[in-house]
N, C-alpha and C positions, 0 to 999 in steps of 0.2 A: 565453370570457375566463377565466382564473382567478385565483385570490392568489398563487399562488405558481409557478413552471417550472420544473421540475431537468434538467436536462442533463446524464444520468449516469445509470447505476444503478450504480453499487458502491454499496460501504459507505457516504457519506458522501450521497451522492444518497440510497440507502434512507431507512438513517437520519433524513436530514431530511423523509422525504417519512412514516414512523409519525409523529415526532414531532408535525410539522405538522398532519398530518391526523387525526388522537384529538383536536385540538385545534378540530377542527371549520376550519381554514380551506381554500378548499379547491387541494386540488395534482396537478399533471402530471408526471408525471418520462417523460421521451425517450431512448429506451435504444437502441442503432441493433442491441444483439445480441435473441436472441433465450435466455431462460433454460430450461434450466440449460446455462454453459458455460463456459469455462474461463478464467483468466486469469493471466498472465509475475505468479505470487503467490512468497513464501516458505512462506505461508500459515502460520504461527506468529501468535497473536497473542496478547499480556498480559493477563496474570489482573485489571491494571488496568480491564479492560471489563468486565467482571464483572456485578460486581451493576447496572449501568446497560442490559447488555443481557440482561441477565433481568426486568430492567423494564419490559422494550419485549415479552419475551413469551418472547423466544426464547435454550433452551438448548443450548448445545451440545454438552454432553452424553448429551440426547438423541438426536441428530445421529450419534453415533459418538465425537467428537471424544478426541481421547486429552492427557491433561495431562503436560505436559511439565517438568520440574522442575531438570532437570543442564545444563553448557552446556560446549562439551568445545570447543577451538582446536586448530587442527593447522598448524603451519609445511609448506612444500614441500619440508623435508628429511624430512617427520614429526616430528618435536620435538610433542605435548601439552601440555595444559594446558587440566587439567579441576577445575569449580567449583560451587557449587551458586548457585540462581538463588532469589534472596529473595525475589522475589514470582511467580517462576513465571509459567506461562501454559499455554497447549493449541493443538494442531496439528489442522488441517479444513477442507477443501479449500472453498476460492472455490467455487468447481462446487455443493457442497450450501450452505454461507454463503448466497453472496446471491440464488441461491432459494429459502430461507427464510424472510430476511429478505423477498423480494418480496411471496412470501403472505403476510405476517404487514400490512406497505403496503395491498394488494388491502382486505383486511382493515376494513382502519383508514381503506376512502376516498379511498386518493388513485389516481387513475387512471392506470396504468400502459401509455404504446405505446411494443411491443416491437418490433425491426427497426425501428429512427424512428434515421435520423442526422442529424440539424442541419446545414445548411450555410450560415443567415445566424441574425444576430441585431442588427436594431433597434432603436438608441436612440429613442424619441421620447418629446415634453414627458408624458406622463404615463406613459408604461406602457412595456412591450417589445412588439416585433414577432418574431417568428421561423419562420425558415424550416425546412421539411425535401425531404429528397430525395423525397419521393413527393407531392409538390406541397401538403403540408398546411399549411397559418396556424393559430400560436395567438399570442395575446397574453396580457400579464399586467403586474404592478405589480410583481411582484419577479422576476428571476432568479438561478439559484442555479447555476453551473461546477464541475461534478462527473464530467467528464468523463478526467480522468485524469490521466495524470505526460503528454501531449502529441498533439496536437489542430491540422489546419489551422484551426482556431476560433481555433489562440494568436495564432495569424499574421496574419488576418483582422481580432483587436484589434489586434496591432502589441505585441505584450508583448515585453519586452527579452529575458527569456533564450531565445525561440525565435529569434533573430537568430544567437545562435552555435551553432554546429557542437556536441553533444554526441559526446565516446567513446566510451560507453556501448552494450551493446547487453544485454538480459537472456533468457536461456534457462532454461524449465523444463521434468522430466519426474514423471510419476508413475511410480511402480517396485514389485516387491516385490520385497525381500532382507531377509536375516538378520542383520540389524545388532547383534544383542543391547543395543540403545540404545531398550528403542519410552518411554524419556520423557526421553529425552536431543534436545536441537537441539543440532549439531555445524557448525562452518563449517572450511572444509579452503581455506587459499589456495594460489592456485599462480602464477607470473607473468602481474603484469597482470590478476591478477581476484583472486576467494576463492566458496567452492559451500558451500552453507546445504544443510544436510538431516535432515530431521526428523518425525514419525511423525502420519500425518491418520487418519483416519477407513476401516471397513473389510479393516487391515494394512496399507493401502498407504504408503508416502515418497515425500513432497515431495523432490526435486533441484531446486533450483534456485540459478544464479549467473550472474553479472557478470561482461565481461572487454570487454577492449578491441574498438574494430571494428576496429583495423588485425590485430590476433589472426586475425579471420576469415579479412583480406582479404589476410594471409600465407599460408595453411593454402587457402584457398578454397572448400572444407564448413563443419561444423561437428562431423565423424567427425573429419575428419584433423587440428581445431582440437582438439579432447580425449583423442584421440589424444599426439599433441606435445606439450601445453602440460599438462591436468590432471593427466592420466595421470604426470606428472611426480610428485606427490604421492604417494608411498605407500598413502595413504588413499584416496582418488579412484580408482586403478589398480582399488582391488581391489572396490571399489563396483563400477565400470563392469563386471567381468568377470565379476563374481560376482551380477548381478542383474537380474530379466526387466523389462524398457522393458515397459510396458503398452501405449504408444500407438507407431504409426507415427513418426510424428512429433515435435519436440520445439514448445512453443509457444514464440514466438520473438517479443520489440520490442525496437525501435531506438531512438538516439536518444535517452540515457534521460538525464535534467537533475536533478540533485542540487543549481542553482545559485538563489540566493533569488529569489522570486517575487513578485509582488503579490495584495493580498488581495481587490482591486477595481478592476475594465477597467470603463470605461464603465457606472456604476453596476450592476454584473456582480458577483455576489458570491462568490467562489471556497471551494472546501471542499475537504477529504481533498488527495489528491496534486494536484493541481489546484493549491490554494493554494502545493502548498513540498512536497518528500519528505524523509524522510532517506534515510540510506544504510542500503542492506539486509543489511548487516553488523550492524548493531545491532536489528533483527527486529522494528522494531516503530513502521513503517509503517499499517499496518491500524489500532492503538490510535489513534496520529494521528488518522486516519483520523475514524476511530468518534467520538472528543473533543472535535473541532475541528463534527462536526457536530448533536452536543447542544449545544457553545453561543450556534450558530448558528438553531438553531430555538431556543432558548430565550432569545434576541433575539428571533427574529421575532414571534414569537409575543404577545411584549410590543409591540414595535408596532401589530402589529394589532389588540390590546383598545387602543391608546391611550395607554397608559403611557410610551412613547417615542416620538418622532417619527423621519424618515427619517435624519439626519445622528446623530442621538444614537443612531442603533442600528446603523450602519456602523461612524461612529470607534469606540464599547464594543467592538463585533466584529475590529477591529483590534489594542486595547488587549490584547480577551486574549485574541487567538490568537498574537501574539508573548510575550507574558509565559511563554504555556504550553508555546511550542510552539520559541522562539525558539531559545535556548540547547540545549536536545537536538538540533536541525537542526544551529548550529555543532557541537557536540560530534566528534558524525556526520562530517562533514566533513572534521573533522584529524584523526579516528582514522582513516579512511579514508588517509590518506598514509603510515601506516605496511605500507597491506595493499597487495595486488600486484605490491609490492619485495620479492623473496627473502631480501636484508639484512635489511630493517625488519623485516619480518614477525616474522623468528628476534628480531633484537632486542628486540621489543614482548614476546612471549612467553616468552624466557630472562625477559625485569626481569617483568614482571607473574608468572611462576611463584617466582621470587624476592623479591618482594613485593606479597605476595598486598594490603595493603591498597589497592594500587594497580589490582590486579584491580578490585574490589570497587565502587571511584570509578570506575572508566569502565563496568560495565555499570549501575549504579545511575544515574549521569549519561547514561545514553539511554534510561532505562524513566522512568515516570509514577510515582503517585500515582493509588490506586484513585477513583475519580469513582463 
């Protein structure tokens, strides 16, 4: 019997585990994979997270993170816009970052169960019962859902967004390349999608793109899709032709949804991407996951110390989450309408290039403040 069970060991799950276990709360985290492992992720993290991460004992630059302070946007025709990122960010692979946070969580007293896939969550009168694919049974008074973008658990919980097919897939590579852009995050548009690229540790670059499942269906393979669609953007063609791809195959994820999600299902508290995703073009999904874990763990600490009851804790979490992130996610969804369309992306790029305050407004409204 635990006080808190966390399902999923991504950023929000691990941050919750660290914050709660440091306060003496008995925590178990269940992760279906074995650390370290790769995730489909742009691997750019806004500097709004830095003070908080450092307070957890996490120093990204000691792990080889690269400072990123310039943004480049290109259209399918090869037109470009460059501008400084006022707050900036850093590049670090999830392979390295999640593994380090896992080690910190263990040192703080959290029990981490790896290669442990949750198959069922039962909501009982006073607690939860969680079953895994290995026949294990865990019980707790609180369950945090931090299992990522999409899971069969969403189906069993009858979450509304899961009932609708999502048209997006995500594809990620690590590459070696000579971009002469060590401190830049670039976003390259193409038909029905866009591709982000930025440097991470060990002289590697993360190349991660979002496109439609229809594109993949039309061309039959990732390779042909890239040649026929992504290569239409001259910047992407140059990157694909001149770079060394480190792994034999990319990491791919299907059915990515940016639809609004609920924060509470059957008493389960949702956090990180499980609670809601910002479109990748904004490059802030990781920052939101970390920040959402901070506010949830702080409220749970108040609840376990007797300062607020369960209902107050749940209500405050939903109010704070929406106050901090709902507008950012909405702006991201609206901006996304301009991307993936060759015509609209050209219009947006040219308009932002000629009206600099507009470009600055769009960037600032998809980033948060230091917390």
